[in-house]
C-alpha positions as CSV (number, residue, x, y, z in Angstrom):
1,M,88.2,117.6,211.2
2,S,90.9,116.6,213.1
3,D,93.7,113.9,212.7
4,R,92.1,111.7,215.3
5,G,88.6,111.9,213.7
6,Q,90.0,111.1,210.6
7,L,91.9,107.9,212.1
8,V,88.6,106.7,213.7
9,L,86.6,107.1,210.4
10,V,89.5,104.8,208.5
11,A,89.2,102.4,211.4
12,A,85.6,102.0,211.2
13,A,85.6,102.0,207.3
14,V,88.3,99.1,207.7
15,A,85.9,97.3,210.0
16,A,82.9,97.3,207.9
17,L,85.0,96.0,205.1
18,A,86.3,93.1,207.2
19,L,82.6,92.4,208.1
20,V,81.7,92.1,204.4
21,P,83.3,88.3,204.1
22,V,81.9,87.3,207.7
23,A,78.3,88.1,206.5
24,A,78.5,86.5,203.3
25,A,79.7,83.2,205.2
26,Y,77.1,83.6,207.2
27,L,74.5,83.8,204.9
28,Q,75.8,80.5,202.9
29,F,75.8,78.6,206.1
30,G,72.3,79.5,206.7
31,Y,71.3,78.4,203.4
32,A,73.0,75.5,203.4
33,P,70.5,72.8,205.2
34,A,67.8,73.8,202.5
35,V,70.0,72.0,200.0
36,A,71.7,69.4,202.0
37,D,68.9,66.9,201.3
38,V,71.8,64.8,199.4
39,G,71.1,61.0,200.1
40,G,67.5,60.8,199.2
41,D,67.4,57.4,200.5
42,H,65.1,58.0,203.5
43,G,63.5,54.6,203.4
44,E,66.7,53.0,204.1
45,R,67.3,55.4,207.0
46,V,64.0,55.0,208.8
47,S,64.4,50.9,207.9
48,R,67.6,51.0,209.9
49,S,66.1,53.4,212.7
50,L,63.3,50.8,213.0
51,D,65.7,47.8,213.5
52,R,67.1,49.3,216.4
53,V,63.8,50.7,217.7
54,V,62.5,46.8,217.8
55,D,65.4,45.2,219.4
56,D,65.0,47.2,222.4
57,A,61.3,46.8,222.5
58,A,61.3,43.1,222.2
59,E,63.2,43.0,225.4
60,Q,59.9,44.3,227.2
61,A,58.3,40.6,226.5
62,A,61.5,38.7,227.6
63,G,60.4,36.4,230.9
64,T,56.7,36.4,230.1
65,A,54.7,33.2,230.6
66,W,52.9,32.6,227.3
67,A,49.5,32.5,229.3
68,N,50.3,36.8,229.7
69,R,51.2,36.8,226.0
70,E,48.8,39.8,225.2
71,R,50.1,41.8,228.4
72,A,53.7,41.4,227.0
73,V,52.5,42.5,223.3
74,Q,50.9,45.7,225.1
75,R,54.3,46.2,227.0
76,V,56.2,45.8,223.4
77,E,53.7,47.8,221.8
78,A,53.8,50.9,224.6
79,S,57.7,50.7,224.4
80,L,57.5,51.4,220.5
81,E,55.3,54.4,220.8
82,S,57.9,56.7,221.8
83,P,60.6,55.7,219.5
84,V,58.7,55.5,216.4
85,R,57.4,59.0,217.2
86,T,60.9,59.7,217.3
87,V,61.7,58.3,213.8
88,E,58.6,60.2,212.2
89,R,60.3,63.6,213.6
90,A,63.7,62.7,212.6
91,Q,65.3,65.7,210.3
92,L,65.4,63.8,207.1
93,G,65.4,67.0,205.0
94,D,63.0,69.9,204.2
95,G,59.6,68.8,203.3
96,V,60.4,65.2,204.3
97,V,57.4,63.7,206.4
98,V,57.3,59.9,207.8
99,D,54.5,58.0,209.1
100,V,54.8,54.5,210.6
101,S,52.2,52.2,211.8
102,T,52.0,48.3,212.4
103,D,50.6,46.4,210.0
104,E,48.9,43.2,211.2
105,A,48.1,41.4,207.6
106,L,51.8,41.5,207.2
107,A,52.1,40.2,210.8
108,E,50.0,37.4,209.9
109,Q,52.4,36.2,206.9
110,V,55.5,35.9,208.9
111,D,57.2,32.9,208.9
112,C,57.5,31.4,212.2
113,P,60.7,29.7,213.3
114,G,60.5,26.0,213.6
115,G,62.0,23.3,212.3
116,R,64.0,19.9,213.0
117,G,65.0,19.8,216.7
118,R,62.9,22.6,217.7
119,S,60.3,22.5,219.8
120,F,58.8,26.0,219.6
121,G,54.9,26.9,219.6
122,A,52.8,28.5,216.9
123,C,53.4,32.1,216.2
124,E,50.3,34.5,216.9
125,A,50.2,38.0,215.7
126,H,48.6,40.6,217.9
127,G,48.4,43.7,215.9
128,G,51.9,44.2,213.9
129,V,53.4,42.1,216.8
130,V,54.4,38.4,216.1
131,V,55.0,36.3,219.4
132,Q,55.9,32.6,219.7
133,E,55.9,30.2,222.7
134,R,59.2,29.0,223.5
135,A,59.8,26.9,226.7
136,G,56.5,28.5,228.2
137,E,57.7,32.0,227.6
138,T,56.7,34.7,225.1
139,V,59.4,35.6,222.6
140,V,58.9,38.3,220.1
141,V,59.5,37.1,216.7
142,A,58.8,40.0,214.7
143,V,57.1,43.4,214.4
144,A,55.3,44.4,211.0
145,F,55.4,48.0,210.0
146,D,53.7,50.1,207.1
147,V,55.9,53.1,206.4
148,R,55.1,56.1,204.1
149,V,57.8,58.8,203.3
150,S,56.3,61.9,201.7
151,T,58.7,64.1,199.9
152,P,58.1,67.1,197.7
153,D,58.6,65.0,194.9
154,G,56.5,62.3,195.9
155,T,55.5,59.7,198.3
156,T,57.0,56.3,198.7
157,R,55.3,53.5,200.9
158,F,56.9,50.0,201.9
159,A,56.1,47.2,204.3
160,R,59.0,46.3,206.5
161,T,58.9,43.2,208.7
162,V,62.0,43.8,211.6
163,R,62.8,40.5,213.3
164,P,64.8,41.3,216.9
165,R,68.6,40.1,216.9
């Protein structure tokens, strides 16, 4: 074998040895997300997301006459559909499944804002959306949800009432 051939063989061996730590690091990075589920407080993360979703959706009822409240509620529900699906599909970790639905029974229990000096109308629950008449207009008071978070360790179910800011 010539000197040139030996030099090429040594260079190839050095390059191969240099790739070993790179391959090891790559395999470790590939494994990390499977164990990255550190917090485990999925319910709190889902609740924070629903707070933002309801704030945005409640604006769909703004300016709607009280006589058209059912149409306003339909717009709010339609506005909630896509963001709620996004919350359900959020990457909370391997094996975590989230299911969110509106809760009509909980919506009917929402305390209606009122009191001294306020001339608001009565609240009405339409599905999981609670609306109130204020100065002849429809205002979203709350949206009630039933949330189920399933993990490999079990399932947590809770109700959440979100009041827009």
